[in-house]
C-alpha positions, 0 to 999 in steps of 0.5 A, spaced: 574 675 181 582 672 182 586 674 175 593 673 173 595 680 170 600 680 164 603 687 162 607 688 156 612 693 158 614 695 151 607 698 150 606 705 149 603 706 156 604 700 159 610 702 164 606 709 166 600 705 167 602 699 171 600 702 178 594 705 176 592 699 172 593 695 179 589 700 183 583 700 178 582 693 178 583 692 185 577 698 186 573 693 182 574 687 186 579 684 182 584 680 186 591 681 182 596 675 182 602 675 177 603 668 176 598 662 176 599 658 183 598 650 184 591 647 181 586 645 186 584 638 187 579 638 181 585 640 176 582 647 175 586 653 175 587 658 181 585 664 177 578 666 174 581 670 168 587 672 165 588 680 164 592 682 158 594 689 158 598 691 152 596 691 144 594 685 140 601 682 140 600 681 148 594 678 147 597 673 142 602 670 148 596 669 153 591 665 148 594 658 149 594 659 157 587 661 157 584 656 153 588 650 156 586 653 163 579 654 160 578 661 163 576 668 160 581 673 158 580 681 160 583 686 155 586 692 157 588 696 150 595 699 151 597 698 144 598 702 138 592 700 134 588 695 139 584 692 133 581 686 138 579 692 143 575 696 137 572 689 134 569 687 140 567 694 143 572 694 149 573 701 152 580 704 150 581 707 157 584 703 163 578 705 167 573 703 162 576 696 160 577 694 167 569 696 169 568 691 163 572 686 166 569 686 172 562 686 169 563 679 167 560 679 161 563 674 156 563 673 148 566 666 145 570 668 139 574 664 134 581 663 134 586 662 128 592 658 127 598 658 123 603 652 123 600 652 130 601 659 133 595 662 135 592 669 133 586 673 133 586 678 128 590 677 122 597 673 119 601 676 113 606 674 109 610 679 104 610 687 106 606 687 112 611 681 115 617 686 113 614 692 116 614 688 123 621 685 122 623 692 121 619 696 126 624 697 132 620 697 139 623 703 141 621 707 135 614 705 135 613 706 143 616 713 142 612 715 135 606 711 135 603 710 128 608 715 125 613 710 126 609 705 123 608 709 117 615 710 116 617 703 116 611 701 111 615 706 106 621 702 107 618 696 106 614 698 100 621 700 097 624 693 097 618 689 096 618 683 091 612 679 088 612 672 091 610 666 087 605 662 092 600 656 091 594 656 095 590 650 097 583 651 100 576 649 100 574 650 093 581 647 090 588 650 089 590 657 085 597 659 083 599 666 083 604 672 084 603 677 090 606 682 094 602 681 100 598 675 103 593 676 109 589 671 112 584 674 117 580 672 122 576 678 124 572 683 120 577 689 122 585 688 121 591 692 119 589 699 123 584 701 118 581 695 114 574 693 115 570 688 112 562 688 113 561 681 111 566 678 116 566 677 123 571 674 129 566 669 130 563 666 124 567 660 123 571 662 117 578 665 115 578 670 109 585 670 105 586 677 101 592 677 096 594 684 093 597 684 086 598 691 084 601 692 077 600 699 076 597 705 078 590 703 076 590 697 080 592 701 086 586 705 085 582 699 084 584 696 091 584 702 095 576 703 092 575 695 094 578 696 101 574 703 102 568 699 100 568 695 106 566 689 102 570 682 101 570 682 093 576 680 088 577 686 084 583 687 079 589 687 084 586 684 090 584 677 090 580 674 096 578 667 098 574 664 104 575 657 107 576 654 114 583 652 112 588 654 107 595 651 105 600 656 103 606 654 099 612 658 096 618 657 092 622 660 097 621 660 105 618 667 107 617 670 114 610 670 117 607 675 122 601 673 126 598 680 130 605 683 129 608 677 132 613 672 129 610 666 127 615 662 123 616 661 115 612 658 109 610 653 108 604 654 112 597 651 114 592 656 117 586 653 120 580 656 124 578 654 131 571 656 132 569 660 138 575 657 142 576 663 146 572 667 151 573 674 152 570 679 157 566 684 153 561 690 154 554 687 153 
């Protein structure tokens, strides 16, 4: 196998494991290249796969290229949450992840888009988008999850309700929210897990957090811990193949932790558009 290797130097372990990663891949018979070469005569790329070494944001940057060249993606998780790796059961250690890539078993998964930006886990408007904007890469690299918690507390202090209109398969709804998340997977945000959703089910799930008081906060917490996709006081849910989100003011969007423009936004699902190396 000949693969393009993309390493995120800002990942917590990216710099330290760069040489180890090269050796491990080559030990498994994977010929590592740094850039895509010229296409062969039939238009096919000169690599068999693209390997993304980093967190979920690193993978976001290779989705478009992998889909364009029609090659699978191998993931070596080096980030803080590694949501996609956990979703797909990919080992979190370098040796195990490289062995999974070398084994060559592929799984087709859905890809989501927001205003043309690809993502795999979730895209958000509101508090989590503010967290991503306030989070300094150097603090995240040094302190990991603790840095995210500290930034989250700052974001909550300055959060204000957002007036939104949501257009979906079932019609349109208007309401105020402090956090709007459109998920492609059954796990996202570091600890959310939804039993009746999947990364290859062909659906997007929208969650709106509308907490007004302690009782609703507990209601939302119980709903989250139950692992069920349900609307309760303080939490509104929708399922659709596409969502249009319109806000009175323009608000920033993040997709898998990366900037993804501002509202108004169009969210769409591209069923089973990306192949990823996974354990059998």
